N, C-alpha and C positions, 0 to 999 in steps of 0.2 A: 232317885227317880228319873232325873234327866239322863243319867248315865245308862240306866237300863233301857230307856227308849232309844237312845243313840245306838246301842248294841243291836237292838231289834231291827232298826232301820238298815244297819249295815248288812245284817244277815239276809234281810228281805231283798235288798238290791243285788246282793251276790247271787241269790237263787234266781232272780229274774234274769240276770246276765247269763246264767247258764242255760236257761230255756231259750233265749234268743239265739245263742250260739248253736244250739241243737237244730233249730229251724233253718238257720243259714247253711249248716252242713248238709241238711237234707235237700236244700235247693241247689246245691253245687252240681247235682247230676242233671245236666242239660244236654239234650241230643236232638238231632234231626234224622228223619228216615224218609227216603223217597223210593218210589217203585218205577220200573221201566214202563209198565202199563197197569191199568186198573180194570181192564176188561179183556176177556179172551173167549175163544170158542173151541171146545173139544170136537174133533171130527172123527166119527166112526163110520167105517165102510163095510158093508155086508154084501156077500155074493152067495146066492142060493141059500139064504138063511143063516150063513155062517159069518162070524166076525173075521174080516180079512185084515184090517188094520185099524189102529186108533192113534190119533194125534193128540197128545195131552197138552195142557197149558203150563207154561213156566213163567214164574214171576220172580224178579230180582229185587231184593230189598237192600238198599245201600244206606249204611249208617254213617253219621258224622257228628262231631261234637266240638264246641268251642272250649269245653272243659279240658283239664289236664287228663290225657288218656291214661296216665299212670294211676289215676284215681278210679277209673272205670274198669271193672273186672269182667263184665259180661254184656254182650248185646244178644238179643234173641227175639223170636217171633213165636206166637202160639195161635194155632187154629183149633178147630173143634176136634181134629184128629191127631195132631202132632205138635211137638215143641222142638224148635231147633235153636241152639245157642252157639255163639262163636266167641273167641278171645279177641277183643278189639286191638290188641297189640300185634296180632298176626293176620287178621282179616277184617274187612268192613262190609262184606256182601254176603247175604244169605239167599240161596236159591230154593224156592218152594215150587214143587210140582203138584198140580191138582188134576185128578182123573175123573172127578164127578162134577156134574153141573150144579150150580147153586149160587147164592149170594152169601159171601163169607165176611165176617168181621174179624180181621187179623189183628191180634194184639202184639204190637212191637214194644220192646222194653229195654231198659238199660239198668244195670245194677252196679253200684259203686263198691269200693273196698270195704265199706262198713255194712254192706247188705241193704242199703237204701235202694228202693226200686221205683223207677218212673216209667209210666206206660202211655202209649198213644195207640189209637185205633184207626186202622185203615180198612175201608170197605172195598172189596173186589168182587166182580161179577164174572161168572163162568157160565156161558151158554153151551148148548149141545146141538150139533148138526149130525143127523144120521142119514147116510146114503145107502140105499137098498136096491139091488139089481137081481132080477131073475130073467132067464132067457129060455124060450122054447118050452113053455109049460101050459097045461090046461088045468093044473091044480095049484094055483098060487099059494105060497105059504103066508101065514099071518105075520105081520111085522109088529113085535111087541115094543112098547116104550113105557118107561116109568117117569111120570111127570115130576114127582117130588123126591128129593134126596134128603134123608134125615139129618145130614150134616149142614144143610142150608139154613139160613136165618129166616127164610120166607119161601113161599110157593112161587113158581114161575107166573108170569103175567098171562102167557098164552103159548099155544103151539101152532106154528105155521106148517101147513102140509101142501106139498105139490106132488101130484102123482101122474105119471105118464104110462099109458098102456098102448102098445104097438101091436098091430096084426101084420106081420111081414108078408109081403106078396110072394106067392109060390110061382116062381118063374119057370120051373121045369114041369109044371102041370098045365096041360092045354085046357083043362076044364076051369082053371082059375080058382082062386081062393074064395072063401065065403066070409060073411060078416060074423062077428062074435058079439054076443050080448053079455055085458058085465055089470056088476054092482059093487061100488065101494061102500064099506061100512067101517065106522069107528065104534068099537065096543069097549065098555068098561070092564072091571074085574068081576062084575056080577053078570056079565054077558048081555047087559042092556045095550041096545043100539042107540048111540048118542047122535050120530050123523049118518046120512046115507045119500048116495047119488048113483043113478043108473045111466048107462049110455050104450051106444052101439059102435063097434069098431069095424069099419069096412076093410076089405082086403087092401093091404098096402097102406093103411091109414094109421094115425096116432091120435088118441083122444087124451085130454088133460082135465084133471080135477084139482082145483085150488080151494082150500078152505082154511079157516082159522078156528081153533078149538080152545075154548076157555076153561074146560074142566081140567084142573091141574092137581087133582087129588087122586092118589092111587095109581094102579097099573092099567094100561089100555092096549088095544091092538088095532092096527090098520089092516083091513082085510079087503081083498079083491075076490069076489065070487064070480066064477065062470058059469053064467046062467045058461047059455045056449051057444052052440057052434061046433065046428070041427077043427078049425085051425089052431095051432099053437101060438101063444102070445108072449111078448116080452114086457117086463114090468120094471119101472124105475121110480122109486119114491125118494123124495127129499123132505126131511122133517127137521124143523128148527124149534127147539125149546128156548124161549127167551124170557128175560127178566126186566122188570122196570127199575130204572135207576132211582134209588131213594132220594127224597128231597133233602137238600142241605139244611142242617139244623142251625 
């Protein structure tokens, strides 16, 4: 009886020893990852309603480890749209390009030679600035903007809008220019007017409208209606879609 109990204890301790060793091997994958920045702004420039240029955001993820690199087979990142991996023995930096505004939880990970995977989450924020310019028009084009990107983890906090309308002076006309009446409208995708402001632009003058827009669901348009007048006008919009930084957990 005593011999049977002794054999059982030996087998029990052996099995427990194996379980502990497995956990220790799983914990051998230790790594750090840093980014050059965690915030960026995409800049889009439009002329006469057409996209002229776009400046995307680039994020660098640099990996390092105190563990034996020979035991780590893969470093990588995973966003909502793409997964990028590298061989730690050849490279330690991953370059991620983002072309849509949003708040993204980027999953950084390391995989060892046995397939064990360790993950860390890095939150980055990408805002959007749109610059819009039209010259010499009496029929301004609407400026469309989409507040929410489906790849983002959350909606923007607000949209800041600054709009300038200029009525250039007619220097070669002895009769002089005339004032122009205009109305700014922000309309949603149901064509409901969410905000509106009217003003008069005298000859050779510039008027400005600044507003903050909190409707961040769906698609919208910023419109300038030419209500009355004869002179051609110049328009310059600057729109900034911004996100609130999440609270640290």
